[in-house]
ROTIMI-98117 format. One line per field, with one value per atom (N, C-alpha, C): residue number from 0; residue in three letters; atom name; x, y, z. Coordinates in pm, 1 decimal. Example, Ala and Ser with C-alpha at 12.3 -4.5 7.8 and 13.67 -1.06 7.14 Angstrom:
! ROTIMI-98117
i: c(0  0  0  1  1  1) .
aa: c(ala  ala  ala  ser  ser  ser) .
at: c(N  CA  C  N  CA  C) .
px: c(1319.0  1230.0  1320.0  1285.0  1367.0  1290.0) .
py: c(-569.0  -450.0  -330.0  -225.0  -106.0  3.0) .
pz: c(780.0  780.0  780.0  708.0  714.0  787.0) .
***
This chain:
! ROTIMI-98117
i: c(0  0  0  1  1  1  2  2  2  3  3  3  4  4  4  5  5  5  6  6  6  7  7  7  8  8  8  9  9  9  10  10  10  11  11  11  12  12  12  13  13  13  14  14  14  15  15  15  16  16  16  17  17  17  18  18  18  19  19  19  20  20  20  21  21  21  22  22  22  23  23  23  24  24  24  25  25  25  26  26  26  27  27  27  28  28  28  29  29  29  30  30  30  31  31  31  32  32  32  33  33  33  34  34  34  35  35  35  36  36  36  37  37  37  38  38  38  39  39  39  40  40  40  41  41  41  42  42  42  43  43  43  44  44  44  45  45  45  46  46  46  47  47  47  48  48  48  49  49  49  50  50  50  51  51  51  52  52  52  53  53  53  54  54  54  55  55  55  56  56  56  57  57  57  58  58  58  59  59  59  60  60  60  61  61  61  62  62  62  63  63  63  64  64  64  65  65  65  66  66  66  67  67  67  68  68  68  69  69  69  70  70  70  71  71  71  72  72  72  73  73  73  74  74  74  75  75  75  76  76  76  77  77  77  78  78  78  79  79  79  80  80  80  81  81  81  82  82  82  83  83  83  84  84  84  85  85  85) .
aa: c(met  met  met  lys  lys  lys  ile  ile  ile  asp  asp  asp  lys  lys  lys  ala  ala  ala  ile  ile  ile  thr  thr  thr  asn  asn  asn  pro  pro  pro  ala  ala  ala  ala  ala  ala  val  val  val  phe  phe  phe  ser  ser  ser  ser  ser  ser  pro  pro  pro  ala  ala  ala  asp  asp  asp  val  val  val  leu  leu  leu  ala  ala  ala  asp  asp  asp  pro  pro  pro  asp  asp  asp  leu  leu  leu  thr  thr  thr  arg  arg  arg  glu  glu  glu  glu  glu  glu  lys  lys  lys  ile  ile  ile  arg  arg  arg  val  val  val  leu  leu  leu  arg  arg  arg  gln  gln  gln  trp  trp  trp  glu  glu  glu  tyr  tyr  tyr  asp  asp  asp  ala  ala  ala  arg  arg  arg  glu  glu  glu  leu  leu  leu  glu  glu  glu  val  val  val  ala  ala  ala  glu  glu  glu  glu  glu  glu  glu  glu  glu  asn  asn  asn  met  met  met  pro  pro  pro  gly  gly  gly  gly  gly  gly  pro  pro  pro  pro  pro  pro  asp  asp  asp  leu  leu  leu  leu  leu  leu  ala  ala  ala  gln  gln  gln  val  val  val  leu  leu  leu  ala  ala  ala  ala  ala  ala  leu  leu  leu  asp  asp  asp  arg  arg  arg  leu  leu  leu  asp  asp  asp  ala  ala  ala  ala  ala  ala  pro  pro  pro  asp  asp  asp  asp  asp  asp  thr  thr  thr  asp  asp  asp  ala  ala  ala  ser  ser  ser  thr  thr  thr  lys  lys  lys  gln  gln  gln  gly  gly  gly  gly  gly  gly) .
at: c(N  CA  C  N  CA  C  N  CA  C  N  CA  C  N  CA  C  N  CA  C  N  CA  C  N  CA  C  N  CA  C  N  CA  C  N  CA  C  N  CA  C  N  CA  C  N  CA  C  N  CA  C  N  CA  C  N  CA  C  N  CA  C  N  CA  C  N  CA  C  N  CA  C  N  CA  C  N  CA  C  N  CA  C  N  CA  C  N  CA  C  N  CA  C  N  CA  C  N  CA  C  N  CA  C  N  CA  C  N  CA  C  N  CA  C  N  CA  C  N  CA  C  N  CA  C  N  CA  C  N  CA  C  N  CA  C  N  CA  C  N  CA  C  N  CA  C  N  CA  C  N  CA  C  N  CA  C  N  CA  C  N  CA  C  N  CA  C  N  CA  C  N  CA  C  N  CA  C  N  CA  C  N  CA  C  N  CA  C  N  CA  C  N  CA  C  N  CA  C  N  CA  C  N  CA  C  N  CA  C  N  CA  C  N  CA  C  N  CA  C  N  CA  C  N  CA  C  N  CA  C  N  CA  C  N  CA  C  N  CA  C  N  CA  C  N  CA  C  N  CA  C  N  CA  C  N  CA  C  N  CA  C  N  CA  C  N  CA  C  N  CA  C  N  CA  C  N  CA  C  N  CA  C  N  CA  C  N  CA  C  N  CA  C  N  CA  C  N  CA  C) .
px: c(87.7  15.6  91.9  53.9  130.9  165.2  51.3  69.2  160.5  181.1  283.5  396.1  437.2  576.8  610.3  502.4  535.5  568.1  491.9  533.5  671.1  691.0  852.2  951.5  921.8  1027.7  966.9  909.7  851.6  925.2  1049.7  1133.5  1126.0  1080.3  1066.9  933.3  844.8  707.0  669.8  741.8  707.6  845.1  851.2  966.3  980.6  879.4  887.7  787.8  791.7  694.9  552.8  554.6  468.7  373.2  443.0  365.7  284.0  318.8  234.6  114.1  129.9  4.9  -62.5  -29.9  -123.5  -180.6  -128.4  -193.2  -344.8  -434.3  -572.4  -623.6  -530.9  -555.7  -542.4  -453.3  -425.7  -512.3  -546.4  -630.6  -514.3  -583.9  -515.8  -401.1  -462.7  -379.3  -287.6  -300.7  -199.3  -85.7  -123.6  -35.4  66.7  -1.9  92.7  178.7  141.5  230.3  368.2  312.4  421.6  532.6  457.2  548.0  634.6  564.3  640.5  762.1  750.9  861.5  963.2  914.8  1019.6  1093.5  1022.8  1086.9  1202.0  1169.5  1265.1  1385.4  1357.4  1471.6  1552.0  1483.5  1552.8  1637.7  1607.1  1675.5  1813.5  1788.1  1883.8  2011.1  1936.3  2047.8  2118.5  2055.4  2135.9  2255.0  2221.8  2321.3  2419.7  2411.2  2515.3  2601.9  2535.3  2600.5  2709.0  2653.9  2736.0  2863.9  2848.0  2950.3  3041.6  3032.2  3101.9  3070.6  2942.0  2884.6  2786.9  2764.7  2675.9  2544.0  2483.0  2350.6  2237.0  2119.7  2003.7  2017.2  1898.3  1893.7  1896.7  1953.6  1976.7  1846.0  1741.2  1628.8  1514.0  1546.7  1438.1  1372.8  1457.5  1368.8  1277.5  1321.8  1226.0  1109.9  1119.4  1010.1  915.9  961.7  868.9  803.3  855.2  790.0  688.2  724.3  618.4  494.2  525.4  414.1  319.6  389.9  318.3  254.5  302.8  226.6  101.9  124.8  -9.2  -124.5  -88.1  -191.8  -227.6  -182.1  -205.2  -180.8  -58.3  -29.2  35.3  18.6  57.0  206.0  303.7  429.7  429.4  537.6  576.6  610.4  528.4  565.2  662.8  749.8  834.1  947.4  1016.9  1134.2  1230.1  1267.9  1354.3  1516.4  1548.9  1672.1  1771.5  1738.8  1831.8  1801.1  1879.7  1865.3  1738.0  1723.8  1592.3  1456.4  1466.5  1365.8  1290.0  1382.9  1329.3  1433.6) .
py: c(-114.9  -6.9  138.3  221.1  345.7  418.2  416.8  501.0  437.3  305.9  235.8  264.5  268.9  298.2  436.0  526.1  667.9  711.8  642.5  666.4  620.2  507.3  446.7  532.1  555.5  629.5  729.1  848.5  945.8  984.6  974.1  1008.5  905.4  789.7  680.6  682.0  763.5  770.1  909.8  1007.2  1160.1  1218.1  1313.4  1378.0  1514.4  1559.3  1673.1  1671.3  1732.6  1777.2  1814.2  1911.0  1968.4  1846.1  1758.7  1635.8  1567.9  1569.8  1496.8  1584.6  1716.3  1801.5  1785.9  1767.2  1757.9  1612.7  1512.4  1378.6  1370.5  1355.0  1359.4  1229.3  1128.0  996.0  997.4  1075.0  1090.1  1174.3  1138.0  1217.5  1331.1  1419.5  1529.2  1457.5  1358.7  1282.0  1215.8  1156.4  1062.3  1153.1  1276.6  1383.7  1426.7  1448.2  1476.0  1391.3  1243.7  1144.2  1126.3  1140.3  1140.0  1245.6  1354.4  1489.8  1471.0  1435.8  1411.0  1322.6  1193.7  1114.6  1185.5  1271.5  1326.7  1437.3  1496.8  1599.6  1540.3  1417.8  1333.2  1285.4  1260.3  1200.8  1350.9  1440.1  1560.9  1602.7  1601.4  1642.5  1539.3  1424.1  1323.3  1353.4  1390.0  1418.5  1553.1  1644.5  1779.2  1723.3  1637.7  1570.0  1512.0  1433.6  1370.0  1457.3  1570.1  1670.5  1736.3  1765.9  1826.8  1742.4  1603.9  1505.6  1457.1  1565.3  1558.6  1437.8  1400.9  1309.9  1385.5  1317.9  1392.5  1382.3  1512.0  1529.1  1530.6  1568.2  1583.3  1720.2  1771.6  1899.3  2004.9  2105.6  2210.4  2267.7  2285.8  2329.3  2235.0  2100.0  2004.8  2025.6  2040.3  2072.4  2189.7  2285.1  2401.1  2374.5  2284.8  2260.5  2172.0  2084.3  1994.2  2073.9  2168.9  2255.8  2335.6  2393.0  2468.0  2394.5  2268.9  2193.1  2157.3  2132.6  2107.5  2225.8  2340.2  2466.0  2490.2  2454.1  2465.3  2368.2  2268.1  2187.5  2221.3  2325.5  2354.1  2255.5  2200.6  2096.5  2152.7  2120.2  2172.0  2122.9  2194.1  2164.3  2036.9  1940.5  1842.6  1853.9  1810.2  1831.7  1731.3  1674.8  1579.4  1655.2  1616.3  1696.0  1714.2  1833.9  1879.7  1882.4  1767.0  1775.5  1721.4  1678.9  1615.5  1698.3  1713.7  1758.0  1702.5  1567.5  1496.4  1521.9  1609.3  1646.4  1551.9  1467.5  1368.2  1321.2) .
pz: c(8.9  4.5  -12.8  -85.7  -103.1  39.1  101.2  252.0  335.8  340.0  428.3  381.0  240.6  204.4  209.1  210.8  220.6  363.3  469.9  599.6  627.7  573.2  598.9  528.1  399.5  338.9  233.2  276.1  186.6  73.2  63.7  -66.8  -151.3  -126.1  -229.5  -313.9  -247.4  -306.8  -373.6  -278.9  -327.3  -369.1  -479.8  -504.3  -433.9  -361.0  -278.6  -175.6  -69.4  41.0  -21.7  -132.6  -212.4  -274.2  -307.0  -383.9  -275.5  -158.2  -41.2  -37.0  -30.2  -27.4  -124.7  -254.3  -364.9  -387.3  -312.3  -333.0  -283.4  -386.4  -342.8  -278.8  -277.7  -216.6  -69.3  -14.2  129.6  194.7  318.4  412.2  466.9  556.1  600.0  716.3  782.0  890.1  845.7  709.7  659.7  604.5  534.7  488.3  594.7  720.8  847.7  885.2  890.1  921.1  821.2  711.8  604.8  617.6  632.1  640.8  781.1  890.4  1004.3  995.5  915.3  896.6  808.6  704.1  616.9  710.1  803.1  897.2  961.6  1014.1  1095.9  997.1  887.7  792.3  759.8  728.1  712.9  809.4  942.2  1072.4  1058.8  1037.2  1046.3  940.7  802.2  713.0  744.3  822.6  873.5  972.8  1061.6  1164.3  1090.2  970.8  897.4  846.9  787.2  704.7  793.6  921.8  1030.7  1074.5  1046.7  1065.8  949.1  845.3  722.9  636.4  643.5  547.6  468.6  338.3  246.7  308.9  308.8  339.4  221.4  252.1  148.3  76.8  25.0  -43.1  77.2  49.4  169.7  223.9  150.4  200.9  223.8  224.1  243.9  372.4  475.2  613.4  611.0  544.4  517.3  452.4  327.1  245.5  334.2  424.0  506.4  586.6  656.6  775.7  706.6  575.4  507.8  484.2  420.5  403.3  534.1  655.3  774.8  817.3  790.6  823.6  735.4  618.6  521.2  572.0  615.9  684.4  829.4  867.9  1005.2  1109.5  1095.0  1173.5  1298.5  1420.9  1539.7  1538.1  1594.1  1596.2  1708.0  1635.6  1714.7  1865.9  1947.5  2088.5  2154.3  2082.6  2138.3  2201.1  2285.4  2351.8  2258.5  2232.7  2146.5  2196.9  2265.8  2332.3  2218.4  2132.1  2004.4  1891.8  1800.0  1666.8  1584.1  1623.2  1551.0  1616.3  1720.7  1782.6  1894.8  1940.3  1997.8  2124.7) .
***
């Protein structure tokens, strides 16, 4: 099922966070779940980049956060004690 794969690996299903927003088959809640996973992945890439490993596109996290904002998704309330937000 597309949603299962998208929640596990958003980049394997969608080319950008905007594509998640545009998908008519996903509910708002599913879009938020996919984008939250993509947010976590983007933060992981930023940590890797800080450790001199290749990261992802430089504006990916900003794109994900903008998409979440368009869905009026409340900020993730996890403890932000790590760069991954958890």
